[in-house]
C-alpha positions in Angstrom: 8.4 7.2 -13.4 11.4 4.9 -13.2 11.7 5.5 -9.4 15.0 7.3 -9.9 16.2 10.1 -7.6 17.5 13.1 -9.6 20.2 15.5 -8.3 21.0 18.6 -10.4 23.9 21.1 -10.2 22.4 24.2 -11.8 24.8 27.1 -12.5 22.1 29.4 -14.1 19.0 28.8 -11.9 17.2 27.1 -14.8 15.8 24.2 -12.8 14.0 26.1 -10.1 10.5 25.9 -11.6 11.0 22.3 -12.4 11.9 21.5 -8.8 8.8 23.4 -7.6 6.6 21.5 -10.1 7.7 18.1 -8.8 7.8 19.1 -5.1 11.6 18.8 -5.0 14.2 20.6 -2.9 16.0 23.7 -4.2 19.2 24.8 -2.5 20.8 28.2 -3.4 24.5 28.0 -2.7 26.2 31.4 -2.4 28.3 33.5 -0.1 25.2 34.8 1.7 23.0 31.7 1.5 21.5 30.0 4.5 22.4 26.7 2.9 25.9 25.4 3.7 28.0 22.4 2.9 31.0 21.4 5.0 33.7 19.9 2.8 35.1 18.0 5.9 32.0 15.8 6.0 32.9 12.1 5.7 30.8 9.2 4.3 30.1 6.3 6.6 32.4 3.4 5.5 30.4 0.6 3.9 30.9 -3.1 4.7 33.3 -3.5 1.8 35.3 -0.3 2.7 38.0 0.2 5.3 37.7 3.4 7.4 41.4 4.2 6.6 40.7 4.1 2.9 37.6 6.4 3.2 39.5 8.9 5.3 42.6 8.9 3.0 40.4 9.4 0.0 38.6 12.3 1.6 41.9 14.0 2.6 43.2 13.7 -1.0 40.0 15.3 -2.3 40.3 18.1 0.3 43.8 18.8 -0.9 42.4 19.0 -4.4 39.8 21.5 -3.2 42.4 23.7 -1.6 44.4 23.8 -4.8 41.3 25.3 -6.4 40.6 27.7 -3.6 44.2 28.9 -3.2 45.1 29.0 -6.9 47.5 26.1 -6.7 50.0 24.7 -4.2 53.7 24.1 -4.2 54.8 20.5 -3.4 55.8 21.7 0.1 52.4 23.3 0.7 50.7 20.2 -0.6 52.6 18.1 2.0 51.9 20.5 4.8 48.2 20.6 4.0 48.0 16.9 3.9 49.5 16.6 7.4 47.4 19.5 8.7 44.1 18.0 7.5 45.0 14.6 9.1 45.7 16.4 12.4 42.5 18.4 12.1 40.5 15.2 11.8 42.4 13.7 14.6 41.4 16.6 16.8 37.9 15.3 16.5 38.9 11.7 17.2 38.6 10.9 13.5 41.6 8.6 12.6 42.2 5.6 10.3 41.8 3.3 13.3 38.6 4.9 14.8 34.9 4.4 14.3 34.0 7.9 13.0 30.5 7.1 11.9 29.0 9.3 14.7 31.8 11.8 15.0 31.2 15.5 14.4 33.5 16.6 11.5 35.7 19.6 11.9 35.2 22.9 9.9 37.6 25.1 8.0 38.5 27.3 11.0 39.7 24.2 12.8 42.2 23.6 10.0 43.3 27.2 10.1 44.1 26.8 13.8 46.1 23.6 13.2 48.1 25.4 10.4 48.9 28.4 12.6 50.5 26.0 15.1 52.4 24.0 12.5 55.9 24.8 11.3 55.6 26.2 7.7 51.8 26.4 7.9 51.5 30.2 8.8 51.3 31.4 5.2 48.7 28.8 4.3 46.6 29.8 7.4 46.7 33.4 6.2 45.5 32.5 2.8 42.6 30.6 4.4 41.5 33.6 6.4 39.3 35.0 3.7 37.3 31.8 3.8 37.2 31.6 7.6 36.9 35.3 8.7 36.6 37.4 5.5 34.0 38.1 2.9 33.7 34.4 2.0 33.4 33.0 5.5 29.8 32.1 5.0 30.7 29.9 2.1 32.3 26.8 3.6 33.1 27.5 7.2 29.8 26.1 8.5 28.4 22.7 9.4 26.3 21.1 6.6 22.6 21.9 6.8 21.3 20.5 3.5 19.6 17.1 2.9 19.2 15.4 -0.4 16.7 12.8 0.8 14.1 13.8 -1.9 13.2 12.5 -5.3 14.3 15.7 -7.1 17.1 18.0 -5.6 18.6 21.0 -7.2 21.8 22.9 -6.1 21.9 26.4 -7.7 25.2 28.3 -7.8 24.0 31.2 -10.0 24.5 33.7 -7.3 28.0 32.4 -6.6 30.9 34.7 -7.8 32.5 33.4 -11.0 35.9 33.1 -9.2 34.3 30.6 -6.7 32.1 28.6 -9.1 34.6 25.8 -9.9 35.2 25.4 -6.1 31.5 25.5 -5.4 30.8 22.8 -8.0 33.6 20.7 -6.6 32.3 21.0 -3.0 28.7 20.2 -4.1 29.8 17.2 -6.2 31.9 16.0 -3.4 29.0 16.2 -0.9 26.7 14.4 -3.4 29.3 11.7 -4.0 29.6 11.1 -0.2 25.8 10.9 0.1 25.6 8.5 -2.8 28.2 6.2 -1.3 26.4 6.3 2.1 23.1 4.8 0.8 22.9 2.9 -2.5 19.7 3.6 -4.5 18.9 4.4 -8.1 20.0 8.0 -8.9 20.9 10.3 -11.7 23.3 13.2 -11.2 23.0 16.0 -13.8 25.8 18.5 -14.0 24.8 21.4 -16.2 27.5 23.8 -17.6 30.0 21.1 -16.8 32.7 23.1 -18.5 33.0 25.1 -15.3 34.6 22.0 -13.7 36.8 21.5 -16.7 38.5 24.9 -15.9 40.3 23.2 -12.9 42.3 20.1 -13.3 41.5 18.9 -9.8 37.7 19.4 -10.4 37.9 17.8 -13.8 39.8 14.8 -12.4 37.3 14.4 -9.6 34.4 14.5 -12.1 36.1 11.9 -14.3 36.6 9.7 -11.3 32.9 9.8 -10.5 31.9 9.1 -14.1 34.1 6.0 -14.0 32.9 4.7 -10.7 29.3 5.8 -10.8 27.9 2.5 -12.0 29.2 0.6 -9.0 27.0 2.9 -6.8 23.8 2.6 -9.0 24.4 6.2 -10.3 24.0 7.6 -13.7 26.0 10.8 -14.6 24.8 13.3 -17.2 27.1 16.2 -18.1 25.7 19.1 -20.1 27.8 21.9 -21.7 27.4 24.7 -24.2 31.1 25.5 -24.2 32.3 22.4 -26.1 35.8 23.8 -26.6 36.5 24.2 -22.9 35.1 20.8 -22.2 36.9 18.9 -24.9 40.2 20.7 -24.5 40.5 19.4 -20.9 42.4 16.1 -20.7 39.4 14.7 -18.8 36.7 15.9 -21.1 37.3 13.3 -23.8 37.4 10.3 -21.4 34.2 11.5 -19.8 32.5 11.5 -23.3 33.9 8.1 -24.3 32.8 6.7 -21.0 29.2 7.8 -21.7 26.7 5.3 -23.1 24.5 8.0 -24.6 25.3 11.4 -26.2 23.1 14.1 -27.6 24.5 16.8 -29.8 22.4 19.9 -30.4 23.1 23.0 -32.6 26.9 23.8 -32.7 28.7 27.0 -33.5 31.0 27.3 -36.5 33.9 28.0 -34.1 33.7 24.5 -32.5 32.1 22.4 -35.2 35.4 21.0 -36.5 36.4 19.9 -33.0 33.0 18.2 -32.6 33.2 16.6 -36.0 36.6 15.1 -35.2 35.6 14.0 -31.7 32.4 12.2 -32.7 33.5 11.1 -36.2 30.7 13.0 -37.9 30.1 12.9 -41.6 29.9 16.1 -43.6 26.1 15.8 -43.7 25.9 15.4 -39.9 28.2 18.4 -39.5 25.9 20.7 -41.6 22.9 19.3 -39.8 24.3 20.5 -36.5 25.2 23.9 -37.9 21.7 24.4 -39.2 19.7 22.8 -36.4 16.7 24.5 -34.8 15.9 24.4 -31.1 15.6 20.8 -29.9 17.1 19.4 -33.1 20.4 17.4 -33.2 22.0 14.0 -33.3 21.3 11.2 -30.8 24.1 8.7 -30.2 23.5 5.3 -28.4 26.6 3.1 -28.7 27.7 2.9 -32.3 24.3 4.0 -33.6 23.3 7.6 -34.2 20.2 9.3 -35.6 18.8 12.7 -36.3 16.4 13.7 -33.6 13.9 16.5 -32.8 12.7 16.9 -29.2 9.2 18.5 -28.9 8.0 19.4 -25.4 4.4 19.7 -24.5 3.1 23.2 -23.6 3.2 22.3 -19.8 6.8 21.0 -20.1 7.8 24.1 -22.1 6.4 26.4 -19.4 8.2 24.6 -16.6 11.7 24.1 -18.2 12.1 27.1 -20.6 15.2 29.3 -20.1 14.2 31.7 -23.0 14.3 35.2 -21.4 11.3 36.4 -23.5 9.2 33.4 -22.4 10.2 33.9 -18.8 9.2 37.5 -18.9 5.9 36.6 -20.4 5.3 33.9 -17.8 6.2 36.4 -15.0 3.8 39.0 -16.5 1.0 36.4 -16.8 1.5 35.4 -13.1 1.4 39.1 -12.0 -1.8 39.7 -14.0 -3.4 36.5 -12.5 -2.5 37.6 -9.0 -3.9 41.1 -9.5 -7.1 39.6 -10.9 -7.4 37.3 -7.9 -6.8 40.2 -5.5 -9.4 42.3 -7.3 -11.9 39.4 -7.2 -11.2 38.9 -3.4 -11.7 42.7 -2.8 -15.0 42.7 -4.7 -16.3 39.8 -2.7 -15.3 41.5 0.5 -17.2 44.7 -0.5 -20.3 42.7 -1.2 -20.1 41.0 2.2 -19.6 44.3 4.0 -22.0 46.8 2.4 -21.7 50.5 3.4 -24.3 52.1 5.6 -25.7 54.1 2.6 -26.2 50.9 0.5 -27.7 47.5 1.3 -27.8 48.3 5.0 -31.1 50.2 4.7 
């Protein structure tokens, strides 16, 4: 209603019905998905940006991605990768001095080929093989075929293996960030289960960078997490929270309540309120003001957004019964229109 485009990163497939209800787009990102994102994609430099800066920033972000994918890099490997990525772009005529707005970006197998022919790059090329030729080849070694030009877009990574989830969230967020920089419009980026990104320092740092720079690009960023400990224990978790204009705390577990109390300067009464809160109850923070809140969804909203397994099973059963009733009704009409020879035909 505020003419805002919504983009959601959904780790648990909880936004699928909502995207269908509002005629949005739903992309399932997994090893076997038909939807692909090429991390080598580049944003078109804006009028106030130098192509050299855009390319340099993208190379730095790619090195961060490979730290996640390869489980860390030595300083020597970091330097080799930086050089190899630069040469890989150059092989497609993408350089700091060129106009690469229409150039086709390379893919991961192009980087592997460059590394194989670079001194000291053979071992890195071998490590990349599982992403270019092995089981995970379908993940990122493909040209991008998704488009976020819609009012509501969801990227689901529920079917992505746990080991690759931080990398998948990084790649998706990076793609979204490039798209946001390409065309300025009013948007909201929702990152659910953001603690997954906090598990990697590079992913957490990248998310923090977006949270700090988002306003410049007319973007709001909402991070949601159930694992408060993992989020706050990251060196980037606290700055992301303090950079947020609005916070909403719902029911907390006894294991993390002291950390939450310290982080948000809660009183003892507010602490016990969060320990005893029911579904939809909590504390709403706006600047220095905070107030107890209870969120009540309408029946329709509840049916669309619920993630309660018992409700989802009931909805699924109701749909099946409805379809069976429709089928039976259609069959009955068909029998009336086509009477047997021993019946109405005489």
